[in-house]
PDB file of N, CA, C and O in Angstrom:
ATOM      1  N   MET A   1       0.825  -1.191   0.000  1.00  0.00           N
ATOM      2  CA  MET A   1       0.000   0.000   0.000  1.00  0.00           C
ATOM      3  C   MET A   1       0.872   1.257   0.000  1.00  0.00           C
ATOM      4  O   MET A   1       0.613   2.200  -0.747  1.00  0.00           O
ATOM      5  N   LEU A   2       1.883   1.262   0.825  1.00  0.00           N
ATOM      6  CA  LEU A   2       2.779   2.411   0.873  1.00  0.00           C
ATOM      7  C   LEU A   2       3.551   2.547  -0.432  1.00  0.00           C
ATOM      8  O   LEU A   2       3.786   3.656  -0.914  1.00  0.00           O
ATOM      9  N   LEU A   3       3.943   1.407  -1.001  1.00  0.00           N
ATOM     10  CA  LEU A   3       4.681   1.429  -2.266  1.00  0.00           C
ATOM     11  C   LEU A   3       3.828   2.029  -3.387  1.00  0.00           C
ATOM     12  O   LEU A   3       4.328   2.802  -4.204  1.00  0.00           O
ATOM     13  N   ASN A   4       2.546   1.674  -3.424  1.00  0.00           N
ATOM     14  CA  ASN A   4       1.646   2.235  -4.441  1.00  0.00           C
ATOM     15  C   ASN A   4       1.546   3.750  -4.301  1.00  0.00           C
ATOM     16  O   ASN A   4       1.517   4.471  -5.298  1.00  0.00           O
ATOM     17  N   PHE A   5       1.496   4.223  -3.074  1.00  0.00           N
ATOM     18  CA  PHE A   5       1.424   5.663  -2.827  1.00  0.00           C
ATOM     19  C   PHE A   5       2.697   6.358  -3.310  1.00  0.00           C
ATOM     20  O   PHE A   5       2.640   7.421  -3.929  1.00  0.00           O
ATOM     21  N   ILE A   6       3.845   5.744  -3.020  1.00  0.00           N
ATOM     22  CA  ILE A   6       5.123   6.334  -3.427  1.00  0.00           C
ATOM     23  C   ILE A   6       5.230   6.364  -4.947  1.00  0.00           C
ATOM     24  O   ILE A   6       5.646   7.370  -5.522  1.00  0.00           O
ATOM     25  N   VAL A   7       4.855   5.261  -5.601  1.00  0.00           N
ATOM     26  CA  VAL A   7       4.919   5.205  -7.066  1.00  0.00           C
ATOM     27  C   VAL A   7       3.983   6.240  -7.675  1.00  0.00           C
ATOM     28  O   VAL A   7       4.348   6.918  -8.636  1.00  0.00           O
ATOM     29  N   LEU A   8       2.785   6.368  -7.128  1.00  0.00           N
ATOM     30  CA  LEU A   8       1.838   7.364  -7.633  1.00  0.00           C
ATOM     31  C   LEU A   8       2.402   8.767  -7.466  1.00  0.00           C
ATOM     32  O   LEU A   8       2.295   9.591  -8.375  1.00  0.00           O
ATOM     33  N   PHE A   9       2.994   9.043  -6.325  1.00  0.00           N
ATOM     34  CA  PHE A   9       3.576  10.365  -6.070  1.00  0.00           C
ATOM     35  C   PHE A   9       4.731  10.654  -7.029  1.00  0.00           C
ATOM     36  O   PHE A   9       4.843  11.766  -7.545  1.00  0.00           O
ATOM     37  N   GLN A  10       5.585   9.665  -7.270  1.00  0.00           N
ATOM     38  CA  GLN A  10       6.702   9.859  -8.189  1.00  0.00           C
ATOM     39  C   GLN A  10       6.212  10.050  -9.612  1.00  0.00           C
ATOM     40  O   GLN A  10       6.775  10.863 -10.344  1.00  0.00           O
ATOM     41  N   GLN A  11       5.193   9.335 -10.023  1.00  0.00           N
ATOM     42  CA  GLN A  11       4.676   9.434 -11.388  1.00  0.00           C
ATOM     43  C   GLN A  11       4.144  10.836 -11.667  1.00  0.00           C
ATOM     44  O   GLN A  11       4.377  11.387 -12.742  1.00  0.00           O
ATOM     45  N   ILE A  12       3.445  11.402 -10.720  1.00  0.00           N
ATOM     46  CA  ILE A  12       2.927  12.752 -10.899  1.00  0.00           C
ATOM     47  C   ILE A  12       4.077  13.734 -11.040  1.00  0.00           C
ATOM     48  O   ILE A  12       4.029  14.630 -11.882  1.00  0.00           O
ATOM     49  N   ASN A  13       5.096  13.575 -10.237  1.00  0.00           N
ATOM     50  CA  ASN A  13       6.240  14.467 -10.278  1.00  0.00           C
ATOM     51  C   ASN A  13       6.982  14.344 -11.607  1.00  0.00           C
ATOM     52  O   ASN A  13       7.412  15.355 -12.163  1.00  0.00           O
ATOM     53  N   VAL A  14       7.139  13.136 -12.121  1.00  0.00           N
ATOM     54  CA  VAL A  14       7.833  12.916 -13.383  1.00  0.00           C
ATOM     55  C   VAL A  14       7.038  13.523 -14.536  1.00  0.00           C
ATOM     56  O   VAL A  14       7.606  14.178 -15.410  1.00  0.00           O
ATOM     57  N   GLU A  15       5.744  13.307 -14.535  1.00  0.00           N
ATOM     58  CA  GLU A  15       4.921  13.877 -15.604  1.00  0.00           C
ATOM     59  C   GLU A  15       4.997  15.400 -15.604  1.00  0.00           C
ATOM     60  O   GLU A  15       5.034  16.024 -16.665  1.00  0.00           O
ATOM     61  N   GLU A  16       5.019  15.991 -14.429  1.00  0.00           N
ATOM     62  CA  GLU A  16       5.113  17.453 -14.348  1.00  0.00           C
ATOM     63  C   GLU A  16       6.474  17.937 -14.859  1.00  0.00           C
ATOM     64  O   GLU A  16       6.557  18.947 -15.558  1.00  0.00           O
ATOM     65  N   LYS A  17       7.534  17.214 -14.507  1.00  0.00           N
ATOM     66  CA  LYS A  17       8.863  17.601 -14.974  1.00  0.00           C
ATOM     67  C   LYS A  17       8.959  17.489 -16.490  1.00  0.00           C
ATOM     68  O   LYS A  17       9.543  18.354 -17.143  1.00  0.00           O
ATOM     69  N   ILE A  18       8.389  16.432 -17.049  1.00  0.00           N
ATOM     70  CA  ILE A  18       8.434  16.255 -18.504  1.00  0.00           C
ATOM     71  C   ILE A  18       7.605  17.337 -19.193  1.00  0.00           C
ATOM     72  O   ILE A  18       7.994  17.845 -20.245  1.00  0.00           O
ATOM     73  N   LYS A  19       6.479  17.685 -18.609  1.00  0.00           N
ATOM     74  CA  LYS A  19       5.625  18.716 -19.200  1.00  0.00           C
ATOM     75  C   LYS A  19       6.341  20.065 -19.239  1.00  0.00           C
ATOM     76  O   LYS A  19       6.170  20.837 -20.182  1.00  0.00           O
ATOM     77  N   ASN A  20       7.136  20.343 -18.218  1.00  0.00           N
ATOM     78  CA  ASN A  20       7.834  21.622 -18.131  1.00  0.00           C
ATOM     79  C   ASN A  20       9.275  21.551 -18.645  1.00  0.00           C
ATOM     80  O   ASN A  20      10.064  22.464 -18.404  1.00  0.00           O
ATOM     81  N   ALA A  21       9.614  20.489 -19.341  1.00  0.00           N
ATOM     82  CA  ALA A  21      10.988  20.297 -19.817  1.00  0.00           C
ATOM     83  C   ALA A  21      11.346  21.320 -20.890  1.00  0.00           C
ATOM     84  O   ALA A  21      10.538  21.613 -21.771  1.00  0.00           O
ATOM     85  N   PRO A  22      12.557  21.860 -20.812  1.00  0.00           N
ATOM     86  CA  PRO A  22      12.974  22.842 -21.813  1.00  0.00           C
ATOM     87  C   PRO A  22      13.290  22.221 -23.178  1.00  0.00           C
ATOM     88  O   PRO A  22      13.122  22.875 -24.208  1.00  0.00           O
ATOM     89  N   ASP A  23      13.752  20.950 -23.193  1.00  0.00           N
ATOM     90  CA  ASP A  23      14.072  20.302 -24.468  1.00  0.00           C
ATOM     91  C   ASP A  23      13.991  18.782 -24.303  1.00  0.00           C
ATOM     92  O   ASP A  23      13.732  18.276 -23.211  1.00  0.00           O
ATOM     93  N   LYS A  24      14.217  18.066 -25.406  1.00  0.00           N
ATOM     94  CA  LYS A  24      14.120  16.603 -25.400  1.00  0.00           C
ATOM     95  C   LYS A  24      15.203  15.959 -24.542  1.00  0.00           C
ATOM     96  O   LYS A  24      14.963  14.918 -23.930  1.00  0.00           O
ATOM     97  N   GLY A  25      16.376  16.553 -24.487  1.00  0.00           N
ATOM     98  CA  GLY A  25      17.459  15.994 -23.692  1.00  0.00           C
ATOM     99  C   GLY A  25      17.104  15.927 -22.216  1.00  0.00           C
ATOM    100  O   GLY A  25      17.446  14.965 -21.528  1.00  0.00           O
ATOM    101  N   TYR A  26      16.423  16.946 -21.739  1.00  0.00           N
ATOM    102  CA  TYR A  26      15.992  16.967 -20.342  1.00  0.00           C
ATOM    103  C   TYR A  26      14.965  15.875 -20.089  1.00  0.00           C
ATOM    104  O   TYR A  26      15.004  15.216 -19.049  1.00  0.00           O
ATOM    105  N   GLU A  27      14.049  15.676 -21.026  1.00  0.00           N
ATOM    106  CA  GLU A  27      13.033  14.634 -20.876  1.00  0.00           C
ATOM    107  C   GLU A  27      13.688  13.258 -20.796  1.00  0.00           C
ATOM    108  O   GLU A  27      13.302  12.434 -19.966  1.00  0.00           O
ATOM    109  N   ILE A  28      14.667  13.008 -21.644  1.00  0.00           N
ATOM    110  CA  ILE A  28      15.367  11.726 -21.635  1.00  0.00           C
ATOM    111  C   ILE A  28      16.107  11.540 -20.308  1.00  0.00           C
ATOM    112  O   ILE A  28      16.099  10.445 -19.746  1.00  0.00           O
ATOM    113  N   GLY A  29      16.732  12.576 -19.816  1.00  0.00           N
ATOM    114  CA  GLY A  29      17.432  12.499 -18.531  1.00  0.00           C
ATOM    115  C   GLY A  29      16.497  12.213 -17.375  1.00  0.00           C
ATOM    116  O   GLY A  29      16.841  11.451 -16.472  1.00  0.00           O
ATOM    117  N   VAL A  30      15.321  12.813 -17.391  1.00  0.00           N
ATOM    118  CA  VAL A  30      14.333  12.562 -16.338  1.00  0.00           C
ATOM    119  C   VAL A  30      13.874  11.111 -16.387  1.00  0.00           C
ATOM    120  O   VAL A  30      13.745  10.463 -15.348  1.00  0.00           O
ATOM    121  N   MET A  31      13.631  10.603 -17.582  1.00  0.00           N
ATOM    122  CA  MET A  31      13.181   9.214 -17.705  1.00  0.00           C
ATOM    123  C   MET A  31      14.266   8.238 -17.243  1.00  0.00           C
ATOM    124  O   MET A  31      13.969   7.272 -16.539  1.00  0.00           O
ATOM    125  N   ILE A  32      15.498   8.478 -17.626  1.00  0.00           N
ATOM    126  CA  ILE A  32      16.598   7.603 -17.194  1.00  0.00           C
ATOM    127  C   ILE A  32      16.759   7.673 -15.678  1.00  0.00           C
ATOM    128  O   ILE A  32      16.909   6.642 -15.022  1.00  0.00           O
ATOM    129  N   GLY A  33      16.729   8.848 -15.132  1.00  0.00           N
ATOM    130  CA  GLY A  33      16.864   9.019 -13.688  1.00  0.00           C
ATOM    131  C   GLY A  33      15.717   8.423 -12.903  1.00  0.00           C
ATOM    132  O   GLY A  33      15.879   8.064 -11.737  1.00  0.00           O
ATOM    133  N   THR A  34      14.560   8.315 -13.530  1.00  0.00           N
ATOM    134  CA  THR A  34      13.405   7.738 -12.859  1.00  0.00           C
ATOM    135  C   THR A  34      13.466   6.223 -12.849  1.00  0.00           C
ATOM    136  O   THR A  34      13.201   5.602 -11.820  1.00  0.00           O
ATOM    137  N   TYR A  35      13.808   5.624 -13.964  1.00  0.00           N
ATOM    138  CA  TYR A  35      13.754   4.168 -14.075  1.00  0.00           C
ATOM    139  C   TYR A  35      15.049   3.465 -13.709  1.00  0.00           C
ATOM    140  O   TYR A  35      15.018   2.274 -13.399  1.00  0.00           O
ATOM    141  N   LEU A  36      16.167   4.136 -13.728  1.00  0.00           N
ATOM    142  CA  LEU A  36      17.447   3.495 -13.440  1.00  0.00           C
ATOM    143  C   LEU A  36      17.508   2.874 -12.044  1.00  0.00           C
ATOM    144  O   LEU A  36      17.986   1.745 -11.927  1.00  0.00           O
ATOM    145  N   PRO A  37      17.056   3.537 -10.985  1.00  0.00           N
ATOM    146  CA  PRO A  37      17.104   2.888  -9.665  1.00  0.00           C
ATOM    147  C   PRO A  37      16.275   1.600  -9.612  1.00  0.00           C
ATOM    148  O   PRO A  37      16.694   0.628  -8.983  1.00  0.00           O
ATOM    149  N   PHE A  38      15.121   1.578 -10.255  1.00  0.00           N
ATOM    150  CA  PHE A  38      14.293   0.377 -10.259  1.00  0.00           C
ATOM    151  C   PHE A  38      14.960  -0.745 -11.052  1.00  0.00           C
ATOM    152  O   PHE A  38      14.911  -1.906 -10.646  1.00  0.00           O
ATOM    153  N   VAL A  39      15.571  -0.410 -12.158  1.00  0.00           N
ATOM    154  CA  VAL A  39      16.257  -1.418 -12.967  1.00  0.00           C
ATOM    155  C   VAL A  39      17.422  -2.005 -12.178  1.00  0.00           C
ATOM    156  O   VAL A  39      17.632  -3.217 -12.196  1.00  0.00           O
ATOM    157  N   LEU A  40      18.173  -1.164 -11.491  1.00  0.00           N
ATOM    158  CA  LEU A  40      19.296  -1.648 -10.701  1.00  0.00           C
ATOM    159  C   LEU A  40      18.828  -2.540  -9.551  1.00  0.00           C
ATOM    160  O   LEU A  40      19.480  -3.537  -9.241  1.00  0.00           O
ATOM    161  N   LEU A  41      17.716  -2.198  -8.922  1.00  0.00           N
ATOM    162  CA  LEU A  41      17.185  -3.035  -7.852  1.00  0.00           C
ATOM    163  C   LEU A  41      16.729  -4.392  -8.385  1.00  0.00           C
ATOM    164  O   LEU A  41      16.931  -5.411  -7.724  1.00  0.00           O
ATOM    165  N   VAL A  42      16.122  -4.420  -9.559  1.00  0.00           N
ATOM    166  CA  VAL A  42      15.698  -5.682 -10.159  1.00  0.00           C
ATOM    167  C   VAL A  42      16.912  -6.544 -10.484  1.00  0.00           C
ATOM    168  O   VAL A  42      16.901  -7.749 -10.235  1.00  0.00           O
ATOM    169  N   ILE A  43      17.950  -5.940 -11.035  1.00  0.00           N
ATOM    170  CA  ILE A  43      19.168  -6.685 -11.350  1.00  0.00           C
ATOM    171  C   ILE A  43      19.803  -7.228 -10.069  1.00  0.00           C
ATOM    172  O   ILE A  43      20.235  -8.380 -10.039  1.00  0.00           O
ATOM    173  N   LEU A  44      19.865  -6.425  -9.024  1.00  0.00           N
ATOM    174  CA  LEU A  44      20.413  -6.873  -7.753  1.00  0.00           C
ATOM    175  C   LEU A  44      19.589  -8.017  -7.167  1.00  0.00           C
ATOM    176  O   LEU A  44      20.152  -8.989  -6.664  1.00  0.00           O
ATOM    177  N   ALA A  45      18.275  -7.909  -7.227  1.00  0.00           N
ATOM    178  CA  ALA A  45      17.409  -8.967  -6.708  1.00  0.00           C
ATOM    179  C   ALA A  45      17.599 -10.255  -7.491  1.00  0.00           C
ATOM    180  O   ALA A  45      17.642 -11.331  -6.895  1.00  0.00           O
ATOM    181  N   TYR A  46      17.715 -10.174  -8.806  1.00  0.00           N
ATOM    182  CA  TYR A  46      17.937 -11.371  -9.612  1.00  0.00           C
ATOM    183  C   TYR A  46      19.290 -11.992  -9.294  1.00  0.00           C
ATOM    184  O   TYR A  46      19.396 -13.214  -9.193  1.00  0.00           O
ATOM    185  N   PHE A  47      20.309 -11.187  -9.137  1.00  0.00           N
ATOM    186  CA  PHE A  47      21.639 -11.687  -8.802  1.00  0.00           C
ATOM    187  C   PHE A  47      21.616 -12.419  -7.461  1.00  0.00           C
ATOM    188  O   PHE A  47      22.194 -13.498  -7.329  1.00  0.00           O
ATOM    189  N   MET A  48      20.944 -11.831  -6.467  1.00  0.00           N
ATOM    190  CA  MET A  48      20.853 -12.473  -5.161  1.00  0.00           C
ATOM    191  C   MET A  48      20.056 -13.772  -5.245  1.00  0.00           C
ATOM    192  O   MET A  48      20.421 -14.760  -4.608  1.00  0.00           O
ATOM    193  N   TYR A  49      18.986 -13.784  -6.014  1.00  0.00           N
ATOM    194  CA  TYR A  49      18.187 -14.994  -6.207  1.00  0.00           C
ATOM    195  C   TYR A  49      19.020 -16.085  -6.881  1.00  0.00           C
ATOM    196  O   TYR A  49      18.994 -17.243  -6.461  1.00  0.00           O
ATOM    197  N   HIS A  50      19.744 -15.714  -7.909  1.00  0.00           N
ATOM    198  CA  HIS A  50      20.558 -16.676  -8.652  1.00  0.00           C
ATOM    199  C   HIS A  50      21.649 -17.268  -7.755  1.00  0.00           C
ATOM    200  O   HIS A  50      21.894 -18.473  -7.791  1.00  0.00           O
ATOM    201  N   LYS A  51      22.299 -16.429  -6.956  1.00  0.00           N
ATOM    202  CA  LYS A  51      23.337 -16.905  -6.046  1.00  0.00           C
ATOM    203  C   LYS A  51      22.751 -17.836  -4.988  1.00  0.00           C
ATOM    204  O   LYS A  51      23.348 -18.866  -4.676  1.00  0.00           O
ATOM    205  N   ALA A  52      21.594 -17.487  -4.435  1.00  0.00           N
ATOM    206  CA  ALA A  52      20.968 -18.321  -3.410  1.00  0.00           C
ATOM    207  C   ALA A  52      20.484 -19.638  -4.003  1.00  0.00           C
ATOM    208  O   ALA A  52      20.542 -20.672  -3.338  1.00  0.00           O
ATOM    209  N   LYS A  53      20.020 -19.613  -5.214  1.00  0.00           N
ATOM    210  CA  LYS A  53      19.511 -20.822  -5.867  1.00  0.00           C
ATOM    211  C   LYS A  53      20.647 -21.805  -6.145  1.00  0.00           C
ATOM    212  O   LYS A  53      20.443 -23.015  -6.052  1.00  0.00           O
ATOM    213  N   ASN A  54      21.814 -21.319  -6.477  1.00  0.00           N
ATOM    214  CA  ASN A  54      22.928 -22.172  -6.862  1.00  0.00           C
ATOM    215  C   ASN A  54      23.910 -22.447  -5.725  1.00  0.00           C
ATOM    216  O   ASN A  54      25.042 -22.863  -5.975  1.00  0.00           O
ATOM    217  N   ARG A  55      23.490 -22.221  -4.481  1.00  0.00           N
ATOM    218  CA  ARG A  55      24.379 -22.513  -3.357  1.00  0.00           C
ATOM    219  C   ARG A  55      24.637 -24.004  -3.260  1.00  0.00           C
ATOM    220  O   ARG A  55      23.724 -24.811  -3.435  1.00  0.00           O
ATOM    221  N   LYS A  56      25.857 -24.364  -2.985  1.00  0.00           N
ATOM    222  CA  LYS A  56      26.239 -25.774  -2.883  1.00  0.00           C
ATOM    223  C   LYS A  56      25.832 -26.371  -1.537  1.00  0.00           C
ATOM    224  O   LYS A  56      25.561 -27.569  -1.457  1.00  0.00           O
ATOM    225  N   ASP A  57      25.784 -25.567  -0.488  1.00  0.00           N
ATOM    226  CA  ASP A  57      25.463 -26.102   0.839  1.00  0.00           C
ATOM    227  C   ASP A  57      23.964 -26.134   1.131  1.00  0.00           C
ATOM    228  O   ASP A  57      23.554 -26.424   2.255  1.00  0.00           O
ATOM    229  N   PHE A  58      23.168 -25.843   0.145  1.00  0.00           N
ATOM    230  CA  PHE A  58      21.709 -25.845   0.310  1.00  0.00           C
ATOM    231  C   PHE A  58      21.174 -27.208  -0.080  1.00  0.00           C
ATOM    232  O   PHE A  58      21.166 -27.557  -1.260  1.00  0.00           O
ATOM    233  N   ASP A  59      20.727 -27.983   0.895  1.00  0.00           N
ATOM    234  CA  ASP A  59      20.239 -29.334   0.669  1.00  0.00           C
ATOM    235  C   ASP A  59      18.751 -29.309   0.404  1.00  0.00           C
ATOM    236  O   ASP A  59      17.954 -29.155   1.330  1.00  0.00           O
ATOM    237  N   ASP A  60      18.371 -29.458  -0.845  1.00  0.00           N
ATOM    238  CA  ASP A  60      16.943 -29.435  -1.203  1.00  0.00           C
ATOM    239  C   ASP A  60      16.618 -30.485  -2.212  1.00  0.00           C
ATOM    240  O   ASP A  60      15.465 -30.607  -2.625  1.00  0.00           O
TER     241      ASP A  60
END
């Protein structure tokens, strides 16, 4: 529930920044800056999952 609120709040802020952007380069920078942290978290989560799945001392 809190995550949905945060995402909604960020989306409104991003749309406002894009609407008031001086040029296309700024819009691209805003989009990269918005999605890059989420992409990095997904990559980190997958890496941790992959490492945990392939542990040798895990008897399953």
